[in-house]
C-alpha positions as CSV (number, residue, x, y, z in Angstrom):
1,M,-93.5,13.9,110.5
2,K,-95.4,15.7,113.2
3,Q,-97.5,17.5,110.5
4,L,-98.2,14.4,108.5
5,T,-101.6,13.8,110.0
6,H,-102.8,17.3,109.1
7,I,-101.4,17.0,105.6
8,I,-103.0,13.7,104.8
9,Y,-106.5,14.8,105.4
10,P,-107.1,18.5,104.7
11,I,-110.8,19.3,104.6
12,T,-112.0,22.3,102.7
13,L,-114.7,23.6,104.9
14,N,-116.9,25.4,102.4
15,L,-116.8,22.4,100.1
16,L,-117.3,19.9,102.9
17,A,-120.0,21.3,104.8
18,L,-120.3,18.2,102.7
19,A,-119.8,14.8,104.0
20,L,-123.6,14.6,103.8
21,C,-123.8,17.2,106.5
22,L,-127.3,17.6,107.6
23,Q,-127.2,20.3,110.2
24,S,-128.0,23.1,107.8
25,Q,-130.9,21.2,106.4
26,T,-132.9,20.4,109.5
27,S,-134.9,23.6,109.2
28,N,-136.3,22.4,105.8
29,A,-136.9,18.8,106.9
30,Q,-139.5,17.3,109.2
31,A,-138.4,16.8,112.8
32,P,-136.7,13.4,113.4
33,A,-138.6,10.8,115.3
34,T,-137.7,10.3,119.0
35,V,-137.1,6.6,118.2
36,P,-134.3,6.1,115.6
37,P,-135.8,4.6,112.4
38,A,-135.0,1.0,111.7
39,E,-132.1,0.4,109.4
40,V,-133.0,-0.3,105.8
41,G,-131.0,-2.7,103.6
42,A,-130.4,-0.9,100.2
43,Q,-131.8,-2.9,97.3
44,D,-130.0,-3.3,94.0
45,G,-132.0,-2.0,91.1
46,P,-135.5,-0.5,90.9
47,M,-137.5,-0.1,94.2
48,D,-141.1,-1.2,94.6
49,A,-143.4,0.5,92.1
50,V,-145.2,3.7,93.1
51,P,-146.6,5.9,90.4
52,P,-144.5,9.1,90.3
53,T,-146.1,12.3,89.3
54,S,-144.1,12.2,86.0
55,K,-145.7,10.1,83.2
56,C,-142.3,9.2,81.7
57,S,-142.0,5.5,81.6
58,R,-138.2,5.8,81.8
59,D,-138.4,7.4,85.3
60,R,-137.3,5.2,88.1
61,K,-140.0,3.8,90.3
62,L,-139.7,4.7,94.0
63,S,-140.7,2.9,97.2
64,T,-143.5,4.2,99.3
65,T,-141.1,5.2,102.1
66,L,-137.8,7.0,101.4
67,R,-135.4,7.7,104.2
68,Y,-132.9,10.1,102.7
69,A,-129.5,11.6,103.5
70,I,-128.4,14.9,102.1
71,L,-125.1,15.7,100.3
72,P,-124.5,19.4,99.7
73,L,-122.1,19.6,96.8
74,N,-120.8,23.2,97.1
75,G,-117.9,25.1,95.5
76,A,-115.4,23.8,93.0
77,I,-115.4,20.1,92.3
78,G,-112.1,18.5,93.2
79,D,-112.0,18.2,97.0
80,A,-110.9,14.6,97.6
81,T,-113.1,14.4,100.7
82,I,-116.2,14.6,98.5
83,T,-115.3,11.5,96.5
84,E,-114.2,9.8,99.7
85,A,-117.5,10.5,101.4
86,L,-119.3,9.1,98.4
87,E,-117.1,6.0,98.4
88,V,-117.9,5.4,102.1
89,F,-121.5,5.7,101.2
90,I,-121.2,3.3,98.2
91,K,-119.4,0.7,100.3
92,G,-122.3,0.7,102.8
93,S,-121.0,2.2,106.0
94,P,-123.1,1.6,109.2
95,A,-124.4,5.2,108.8
96,S,-125.4,4.9,105.2
97,R,-127.4,1.7,105.9
98,R,-130.0,3.9,107.6
99,V,-131.1,5.4,104.3
100,N,-132.5,4.1,101.1
101,A,-132.3,7.4,99.0
102,L,-129.6,10.1,98.6
103,V,-130.4,13.7,97.9
104,I,-127.5,15.7,96.3
105,Q,-127.8,19.5,96.4
106,F,-125.9,21.1,93.5
107,N,-124.2,24.5,93.9
108,V,-121.1,24.0,91.9
109,T,-118.8,26.9,90.9
110,G,-116.2,25.0,88.8
111,G,-113.9,22.0,88.6
112,T,-112.1,19.9,86.0
113,Q,-113.2,17.2,83.6
114,P,-111.4,14.4,85.3
115,D,-112.9,15.2,88.7
116,T,-116.3,15.5,87.1
117,A,-115.9,12.0,85.6
118,V,-115.0,10.5,89.0
119,L,-118.1,12.0,90.6
120,A,-120.2,10.9,87.6
121,D,-119.1,7.3,88.1
122,Q,-119.8,7.5,91.8
123,I,-123.3,8.9,91.3
124,L,-124.0,6.0,88.9
125,K,-122.7,3.5,91.4
126,I,-125.0,4.8,94.1
127,R,-127.9,4.7,91.6
128,K,-127.4,0.9,91.5
129,I,-127.9,0.8,95.2
130,M,-130.6,3.4,95.8
131,P,-132.4,6.3,94.1
132,V,-130.4,9.5,93.7
133,I,-132.4,12.7,93.7
134,G,-130.6,15.9,92.6
135,V,-131.7,19.3,93.9
136,F,-130.6,21.9,91.5
137,G,-129.3,25.2,92.6
138,S,-126.6,26.3,90.1
139,V,-123.8,24.6,88.3
140,E,-121.0,26.1,86.3
141,G,-118.1,24.4,84.5
142,P,-117.7,20.7,83.6
143,G,-119.8,19.7,86.6
144,A,-122.9,20.9,84.7
145,V,-123.3,17.4,83.4
146,L,-123.7,15.9,86.9
147,P,-127.3,16.9,87.8
148,V,-128.7,15.2,84.7
149,L,-127.2,11.9,85.8
150,C,-129.5,11.6,88.9
151,D,-132.6,9.5,88.8
152,Y,-134.6,12.7,89.4
153,L,-133.6,16.4,89.2
154,I,-135.6,18.8,91.3
155,V,-135.7,22.6,90.9
156,L,-137.0,24.3,94.0
157,N,-138.7,27.5,93.1
158,P,-138.0,27.5,89.4
159,S,-138.8,31.2,89.0
160,A,-135.9,32.2,91.4
161,D,-132.9,34.0,89.9
162,G,-129.4,32.5,90.0
163,I,-130.5,28.9,89.1
164,V,-128.5,28.1,86.0
165,M,-126.8,25.1,84.5
166,D,-123.9,26.7,82.6
167,W,-120.9,25.1,80.9
168,A,-118.0,27.3,79.7
169,P,-116.7,25.0,76.9
170,G,-113.0,24.4,77.2
171,S,-112.6,26.7,80.2
172,D,-110.3,24.2,81.8
173,L,-108.4,23.4,78.6
174,S,-105.8,25.1,76.4
175,D,-107.4,26.6,73.2
176,A,-105.7,24.1,70.9
177,N,-107.5,21.1,72.6
178,I,-110.9,22.5,73.1
179,A,-112.7,20.8,70.2
180,Q,-111.1,17.5,70.8
181,Q,-111.7,17.5,74.5
182,I,-115.3,18.6,74.1
183,Q,-115.9,15.5,72.0
184,T,-114.0,13.3,74.4
185,N,-115.9,14.6,77.4
186,L,-119.2,14.2,75.5
187,S,-118.4,10.5,74.7
188,T,-117.3,9.9,78.3
189,I,-120.4,11.3,80.0
190,T,-123.0,10.0,77.5
191,S,-121.5,6.5,77.8
192,R,-122.3,6.7,81.5
193,A,-125.9,7.5,80.9
194,S,-127.0,5.1,78.2
195,D,-130.5,4.9,79.9
196,R,-131.2,8.5,78.8
197,P,-131.5,8.5,75.0
198,Y,-132.1,12.3,74.9
199,L,-129.1,13.0,77.0
200,K,-126.5,13.0,74.2
201,N,-128.2,15.9,72.5
202,V,-128.7,17.7,75.8
203,L,-125.0,17.4,76.6
204,K,-123.9,18.2,73.1
205,G,-125.9,21.5,73.4
206,L,-124.2,22.2,76.7
207,L,-120.7,21.2,75.6
208,D,-120.6,22.6,72.1
209,P,-121.2,26.3,71.7
210,S,-121.8,26.0,68.0
211,V,-124.9,23.8,68.4
212,D,-128.5,25.1,68.2
213,L,-130.8,22.7,70.1
214,F,-134.5,22.5,71.1
215,L,-135.6,20.8,74.3
216,W,-139.2,20.0,75.3
217,K,-141.3,17.6,77.3
218,G,-143.1,15.0,75.1
219,S,-146.7,13.9,75.5
220,D,-145.4,10.9,77.5
221,G,-143.7,13.2,80.0
222,C,-140.3,12.3,78.8
223,P,-137.7,14.9,77.7
224,E,-137.0,15.2,74.0
225,A,-134.3,16.9,72.1
226,A,-133.8,17.8,68.4
227,E,-132.6,20.6,66.1
228,S,-136.2,21.6,65.7
229,A,-139.3,21.4,68.0
230,P,-142.8,20.3,67.1
231,A,-145.4,23.0,66.7
232,G,-147.5,23.8,69.7
233,V,-145.1,22.7,72.5
234,D,-143.3,24.8,75.0
235,A,-139.7,24.3,74.0
236,V,-136.3,25.6,75.2
237,Q,-133.9,26.7,72.5
238,L,-130.2,26.4,73.2
239,S,-128.8,28.9,70.7
240,S,-125.3,30.2,71.4
241,G,-122.9,31.8,69.0
242,K,-119.3,30.7,69.0
243,D,-118.3,33.4,71.5
244,S,-121.1,32.9,74.1
245,L,-121.8,30.4,76.7
246,T,-124.5,27.7,76.7
247,G,-126.7,27.5,79.7
248,M,-130.2,26.6,81.0
249,T,-132.1,28.2,83.8
250,G,-134.0,26.2,86.4
251,A,-137.3,27.2,84.7
252,Q,-136.0,26.0,81.3
253,L,-134.9,22.6,82.8
254,V,-138.5,22.2,84.0
255,T,-140.0,23.2,80.7
256,A,-137.7,20.8,78.9
257,G,-138.8,17.9,81.1
258,I,-135.3,17.4,82.5
259,A,-136.2,18.6,86.0
260,L,-139.3,18.6,88.1
261,G,-140.4,22.0,89.5
262,V,-141.2,22.0,93.2
263,T,-142.2,25.1,95.2
264,G,-141.0,24.9,98.8
265,G,-138.2,23.2,100.7
266,L,-136.8,19.7,100.7
267,E,-139.7,18.4,102.6
268,Q,-141.9,19.0,99.5
269,I,-139.9,16.7,97.2
270,G,-141.4,13.5,98.5
271,P,-145.0,14.4,97.9
272,A,-144.1,15.8,94.5
273,L,-142.6,12.4,93.5
274,G,-145.6,10.5,94.8
275,V,-143.8,9.1,97.9
276,K,-146.0,8.5,100.9
277,S,-143.4,8.8,103.5
278,W,-140.4,11.2,103.0
279,Q,-138.1,11.1,106.0
280,V,-134.7,12.8,106.5
281,Q,-132.1,10.8,108.4
282,V,-130.4,13.4,110.6
283,G,-126.8,12.6,111.7
284,V,-125.9,10.3,108.7
285,G,-123.5,12.9,107.4
286,E,-121.7,13.5,110.7
287,K,-121.2,9.7,111.1
288,I,-119.8,9.3,107.7
289,L,-117.5,12.2,108.2
290,Q,-116.3,10.6,111.4
291,E,-115.7,7.4,109.5
292,I,-113.6,9.3,106.9
293,Q,-111.6,11.0,109.6
294,A,-111.0,7.7,111.4
295,L,-109.9,6.2,108.1
296,K,-107.6,9.0,107.3
297,Q,-106.1,8.9,110.8
298,K,-105.5,5.2,110.3
299,E,-103.8,5.9,106.9
300,S,-101.7,8.7,108.5
301,D,-100.6,6.4,111.3
302,N,-99.8,3.6,108.9
303,L,-97.6,6.0,106.7
304,H,-95.9,7.3,109.8
305,F,-95.2,3.8,111.0
306,T,-93.9,2.8,107.5
307,I,-91.5,5.7,107.3
308,K,-90.3,5.0,110.9
309,R,-89.9,1.3,109.9
310,G,-87.7,2.3,106.9
311,F,-85.4,4.4,109.1
312,N,-85.3,1.7,111.7
313,A,-84.3,-0.8,109.1
314,I,-81.5,1.5,107.9
315,K,-80.3,1.9,111.5
316,T,-80.4,-1.8,112.1
317,A,-78.4,-2.5,108.8
318,M,-75.8,0.0,109.8
319,N,-75.4,-1.4,113.3
320,L,-75.2,-5.0,111.9
321,T,-72.6,-3.9,109.3
322,G,-70.4,-2.4,112.1
323,A,-70.8,-5.5,114.2
324,M,-69.9,-7.7,111.2
325,I,-66.7,-5.8,110.6
326,E,-65.7,-6.1,114.2
327,A,-66.6,-9.8,114.2
328,E,-64.6,-10.4,111.0
329,A,-61.5,-9.0,112.8
330,I,-62.0,-11.4,115.7
331,A,-62.6,-14.3,113.3
332,R,-59.4,-13.6,111.5
333,E,-57.4,-13.6,114.7
334,A,-59.1,-16.9,115.7
335,D,-58.2,-18.7,112.4
336,P,-55.9,-21.6,113.3
337,R,-53.8,-20.8,110.2
338,R,-52.6,-17.6,111.9
339,Q,-48.9,-17.5,112.9
340,Q,-49.6,-17.4,116.6
341,F,-51.0,-20.9,116.5
342,Q,-48.1,-22.6,114.7
343,G,-46.4,-23.8,117.8
344,S,-49.5,-25.7,118.8
345,Y,-49.2,-28.2,116.0
346,S,-45.9,-30.1,116.7
347,R,-44.8,-32.4,114.0
348,S,-42.3,-35.3,113.6
349,W,-40.6,-37.1,110.7
350,G,-41.5,-40.6,110.1
351,R,-41.4,-43.2,107.3
352,S,-44.2,-41.5,105.5
353,G,-42.8,-38.0,106.0
354,W,-43.8,-35.2,108.3
355,R,-46.8,-36.0,110.6
356,S,-48.6,-34.0,113.2
357,S,-48.6,-35.3,116.7
358,S,-51.9,-36.3,118.3
359,G,-51.6,-33.3,120.5
360,G,-51.0,-31.0,117.5
361,T,-54.1,-32.4,115.8
362,F,-56.2,-31.9,118.9
363,S,-55.0,-28.3,119.1
364,W,-55.8,-27.7,115.4
365,R,-59.4,-29.1,115.8
366,K,-60.0,-27.0,119.0
367,N,-58.8,-23.8,117.3
368,S,-60.8,-24.7,114.1
369,D,-64.0,-25.0,116.2
370,T,-63.4,-21.5,117.7
371,A,-62.7,-20.1,114.2
372,I,-65.7,-21.7,112.6
373,D,-68.0,-20.3,115.3
374,A,-66.4,-16.8,114.8
375,W,-66.7,-17.0,111.0
376,N,-70.3,-18.2,111.3
377,L,-71.1,-15.2,113.3
378,V,-69.7,-13.0,110.6
379,L,-71.8,-14.9,108.1
380,Q,-74.9,-14.5,110.2
381,L,-74.4,-10.7,110.7
382,Y,-73.8,-10.4,106.9
383,R,-77.1,-12.0,106.1
384,Q,-79.0,-10.0,108.8
385,A,-77.5,-6.7,107.5
386,S,-78.4,-7.7,103.9
387,D,-82.0,-8.4,104.9
388,A,-82.3,-5.1,106.8
389,A,-80.9,-3.2,103.8
390,S,-83.3,-5.0,101.5
391,S,-86.2,-4.2,103.8
392,A,-85.3,-0.5,103.9
393,K,-85.1,-0.4,100.1
394,R,-88.6,-2.1,99.8
395,V,-90.0,0.5,102.2
396,A,-88.5,3.4,100.3
397,N,-89.8,2.0,97.0
398,E,-93.3,1.5,98.5
399,L,-93.4,5.1,99.8
400,A,-92.0,6.5,96.6
401,A,-95.0,5.1,94.7
402,N,-97.5,6.7,97.0
403,P,-99.6,9.5,95.3
404,L,-98.8,11.8,98.2
405,M,-95.3,12.2,96.6
406,R,-97.0,14.4,94.0
407,T,-99.2,16.4,96.3
408,N,-97.6,16.5,99.8
409,P,-94.3,18.3,100.2
410,E,-93.8,17.2,103.8
411,F,-94.3,13.5,102.9
412,K,-92.1,13.9,99.9
413,S,-89.3,15.4,102.0
414,D,-89.5,12.5,104.5
415,V,-89.4,9.9,101.7
416,N,-86.5,11.6,99.9
417,A,-84.5,11.6,103.2
418,L,-85.2,7.9,103.6
419,Q,-84.2,7.3,100.0
420,A,-80.9,9.1,100.5
421,E,-80.1,6.9,103.5
422,V,-81.0,3.8,101.5
423,D,-78.8,4.9,98.6
424,A,-75.8,5.3,101.0
425,L,-76.5,1.9,102.5
426,M,-76.8,0.2,99.1
427,S,-73.5,1.7,98.0
428,Q,-71.8,-0.6,100.5
429,S,-73.5,-3.7,99.2
430,G,-70.5,-4.8,97.2
431,M,-68.2,-4.6,100.3
432,L,-70.8,-6.6,102.3
433,T,-71.0,-9.3,99.6
434,V,-67.2,-9.7,99.6
435,K,-67.0,-10.0,103.4
436,G,-69.9,-12.5,103.4
437,Q,-68.3,-14.6,100.7
438,N,-65.0,-14.6,102.5
439,A,-66.7,-15.8,105.7
440,E,-68.5,-18.6,103.9
441,N,-65.2,-19.7,102.2
442,A,-63.4,-19.7,105.5
443,V,-66.0,-21.9,107.1
444,Q,-66.0,-24.4,104.2
445,W,-62.1,-24.6,104.2
446,L,-61.9,-25.2,107.9
447,R,-64.4,-27.9,107.8
448,A,-62.7,-29.6,104.8
449,N,-59.4,-29.5,106.7
450,Y,-60.7,-30.3,110.2
451,N,-58.5,-33.3,110.7
452,Q,-55.4,-32.0,108.9
453,P,-53.4,-29.2,110.5
454,V,-52.1,-26.8,107.8
455,R,-49.3,-24.4,108.1
456,S,-50.0,-20.7,107.4
457,Q,-49.6,-20.0,103.8
């Protein structure tokens, strides 16, 4: 248990320079104001209209002032802390309320399709709250579909080497399922971007190595995609044989109209989008990270407490069972039907047969009161022991259903130890039930015969 806290929230440092960490970006952003900016309530849907530099009518309109936080998405997709940081952002933490735009920097080296789908959903959720602006570095693997889900995709210095969106089809799948899973992933992602009619063809070109596709920017500034390009336009041809990978460089993304080319650092993005005031909110990432750590610590403490509660319930049930067995022995000795009491109930023969003397009846009632109290104690201990055993079983079932059972060996070991104790305890349930029923029957019989002394049978 002493390692549970460290196991519950491991943070992969190179991935989670993440939690919107801004320290590394301050050299590219304008200096923060000495007075903290006022908090901005995020709006749902499009912001106030400001003409962007793009002419595409489908582009999201932006407000005149954007206060943005930065999310570096580095390494392989799959670190749970990334999705947790975004979830905190989505739910509107005190830190995220300071911003009305999110900048995601993509430098992804791999990941799985399920993890990609989770991030895709989160990006779309944030887009309903505020604009999401992707800054494209390089992406490989299934995560290549993520940058095109942002409201705007920015390529800083398009001529630079190493900026590429590259999907290795089926790289995370067995060969037998590649074709089927490509189609599944295509449907999954395109269904999440119904506002981008060209996107299905773009993604198909990325996902399917057998497809030849042309991409270009139309006269309206919007991206277009088809199996052939109009004459006289700068087009990008995605042509890949069955054995090669499909990818696009940063320059090609700009040519195709999928991304906006900007020369310079992050501070140049605002002017390129036509935003009058483009302000980085320093410290948002650190505060969200603190919120995540506090939440994980609370979850860790709760799990630790729950496991402890389960073991305490077992200890209580075992103690009560022992006390009940001892109380049962005392109750049996106190039962007025026992041989040692027989001399207390003197009888005499009369016209109607044998009758107990008044003194004998008094003694019977007095001994019955003592026995009833003793048997009631047995019955009370039985019920308390049963409740404690049931509580321990509920706790074990609750913990066994926790996802950590699949990923955390330390947690699994603790839960299995608890379950073994519960199983041993529940194996005595039949014995407990018999003793409880005997106690209840004894109380009922003594009350029914309270005024009639009865010889031991």
